[in-house]
C-alpha positions in Angstrom: 13.6 40.6 -68.5 16.3 41.4 -65.7 15.0 44.5 -64.8 11.5 43.4 -64.1 12.8 40.8 -62.0 15.3 43.1 -60.1 12.3 45.5 -59.3 10.2 42.6 -58.3 12.9 41.2 -56.1 13.3 44.9 -54.5 9.5 45.2 -53.8 9.6 41.8 -52.0 12.5 42.7 -50.1 11.2 46.4 -49.1 8.5 45.1 -46.7 5.9 46.9 -48.5 2.2 45.4 -49.2 3.3 42.6 -46.4 -0.5 41.6 -45.8 -1.3 41.4 -49.5 1.7 39.4 -50.4 1.6 37.2 -47.2 -2.0 36.2 -48.5 -0.5 35.3 -52.0 2.4 33.3 -50.6 -0.2 31.5 -48.3 -2.0 30.7 -51.5 1.2 29.1 -52.9 2.0 27.3 -49.8 -1.4 25.9 -49.7 -1.1 24.4 -53.4 2.3 22.9 -52.7 1.5 21.2 -49.3 -1.8 20.1 -50.5 -0.2 18.3 -53.4 2.8 17.0 -51.4 0.4 15.3 -48.8 -2.3 13.9 -51.0 -0.3 12.7 -53.9 1.8 10.1 -52.2 -1.5 9.3 -50.0 -3.6 8.8 -52.9 -0.8 6.9 -54.9 -0.6 4.1 -52.1 -4.1 3.8 -51.5 -5.2 3.6 -55.1 -2.6 1.0 -56.1 -3.1 -1.0 -52.7 -7.0 -1.1 -52.6 -8.5 -0.1 -56.0 -9.0 -2.4 -58.9 -9.4 -1.1 -62.5 -8.0 0.3 -65.5 -4.3 2.0 -64.9 -5.9 5.2 -66.9 -8.7 5.5 -64.2 -6.5 5.1 -61.4 -4.2 8.0 -62.6 -7.0 10.3 -63.1 -8.3 9.3 -59.6 -4.9 10.2 -58.2 -4.8 13.4 -59.9 -8.1 14.4 -59.3 -7.7 13.8 -55.5 -4.4 15.8 -55.5 -6.2 18.6 -57.2 -9.1 18.6 -54.7 -6.8 18.7 -51.7 -4.3 21.3 -53.1 -7.1 23.7 -54.3 -9.3 23.4 -51.2 -6.2 24.1 -49.0 -5.0 27.0 -51.0 -8.5 28.5 -51.0 -8.9 28.1 -47.1 -5.4 29.8 -46.4 -6.3 32.7 -48.8 -9.4 33.3 -47.2 -8.1 33.0 -43.7 -5.1 35.1 -44.1 -7.1 37.9 -46.2 -9.9 37.8 -43.4 -7.4 37.9 -40.3 -5.6 40.9 -42.3 -8.9 42.8 -42.8 -9.9 42.1 -39.1 -6.5 43.5 -38.0 -6.8 46.6 -39.9 -10.3 47.5 -38.7 -9.7 47.0 -35.2 -6.1 48.1 -35.3 -4.7 45.4 -33.3 -4.7 41.6 -33.3 -7.4 39.3 -31.1 -7.8 35.8 -30.8 -11.3 35.7 -32.0 -9.8 36.9 -35.4 -8.4 33.5 -36.1 -11.7 31.8 -34.8 -14.0 33.7 -36.8 -12.0 33.5 -40.1 -11.1 29.9 -39.7 -14.8 29.5 -39.4 -16.0 31.3 -42.4 -13.2 29.6 -44.4 -14.0 26.0 -43.1 -17.7 26.6 -43.9 -17.0 27.9 -47.4 -14.2 25.4 -48.5 -14.4 22.4 -46.2 -18.4 22.5 -45.8 -19.0 20.3 -48.4 -19.1 16.6 -47.5 -17.0 14.6 -49.8 -14.3 12.2 -49.0 -11.3 14.5 -49.2 -12.9 17.3 -47.0 -14.3 14.2 -44.5 -10.4 13.1 -44.2 -8.9 16.4 -43.6 -11.7 17.5 -40.9 -11.4 14.1 -39.1 -7.6 14.6 -39.2 -8.0 18.2 -37.8 -10.5 16.8 -35.1 -8.3 14.1 -33.7 -5.7 16.8 -33.0 -7.5 19.6 -31.7 -9.4 17.0 -29.0 -5.5 16.5 -27.8 -5.0 20.2 -28.1 -7.9 21.1 -26.0 -6.9 18.7 -23.4 -3.2 20.1 -23.2 -5.0 23.6 -23.3 -7.0 22.8 -20.2 -4.3 21.3 -18.2 -2.1 24.7 -19.4 -4.9 27.0 -18.1 -5.1 25.1 -14.9 -8.6 24.0 -15.5 -7.7 20.4 -14.9 -4.8 19.0 -12.7 -2.0 17.5 -14.7 -2.6 13.6 -14.6 -0.5 11.7 -11.9 0.2 9.1 -14.6 0.7 9.1 -18.5 -2.6 8.9 -19.5 -1.6 7.7 -23.4 -1.8 3.8 -22.6 -5.5 4.5 -21.3 -6.1 6.5 -24.4 -4.6 3.9 -26.9 -6.7 1.1 -25.2 -10.1 2.9 -25.8 -9.2 4.1 -29.3 -8.4 0.5 -30.4 -11.0 -1.1 -28.5 -13.6 1.2 -30.3 -12.3 1.3 -33.7 -12.3 -2.8 -33.8 -15.8 -2.9 -32.5 -17.3 -0.5 -35.1 -15.4 -2.4 -37.6 -16.3 -5.7 -36.7 -20.1 -5.1 -35.7 -20.9 -1.6 -37.4 -18.2 -1.4 -40.4 -20.7 0.8 -42.5 -20.2 3.8 -40.0 -16.7 4.0 -40.5 -14.9 6.1 -43.4 -14.5 4.0 -46.7 -10.7 4.4 -46.6 -10.5 3.2 -43.2 -13.0 0.1 -43.9 -10.5 -0.9 -46.8 -7.4 -0.8 -44.4 -9.1 -2.8 -41.8 -10.5 -5.2 -44.5 -7.1 -5.7 -45.7 -5.6 -6.6 -42.2 -8.3 -8.3 -40.6 -10.6 -10.0 -42.8 -8.5 -10.6 -46.0 -6.0 -12.5 -43.4 -8.6 -15.3 -43.1 -8.4 -16.4 -46.3 -6.0 -18.3 -48.6 -5.7 -21.1 -50.9 -1.9 -22.0 -51.5 1.4 -20.5 -50.9 0.9 -17.7 -53.4 -2.2 -15.8 -51.8 -0.7 -16.7 -48.1 2.6 -15.1 -48.6 3.1 -13.8 -52.0 0.0 -12.0 -52.7 -3.1 -10.9 -50.5 -5.5 -12.3 -53.0 -5.2 -14.8 -56.3 -5.0 -12.7 -59.4 -8.2 -13.0 -61.7 
């Protein structure tokens, strides 16, 4: 058993087949990172907001973790494989390689409209809007703001989300609806000290 392990370690340390090995490790990291991100999130959201048998809750947590981990690992595999192929074909790296490879991977893996993909895509959308704004300043397309724009940004974000929640709740994502209902609507109802301080709602 020691000899094959030594041979494998020598291969990994040699620098050979780095493109292929990079794709494999990217797949591995996608599996691990997806599980580390989704499991605690699913655990908290399930036990905080969902009712039902314990076994159903556990199944839901494991299923959400599996889907997130699978999709992220598939995407990393496709992205790294395609960028490696593009580099080999053109014999150099271009910015367009990343964009095209990610577009293909995003369509194939995250194009299915489900709760998990929706959360991931919306998470990324908020990040890329910030990133593109900073890129415009970096490229001197727009001048740097004289004052910190973050307070105005926060004002609009919270104003819009509460307006949507109070008057057009159905357009918001279910998990956000649950969170905001817990904060803003459940706090309007109580019957005694138990569901005022100890519990959110009286147990049935």
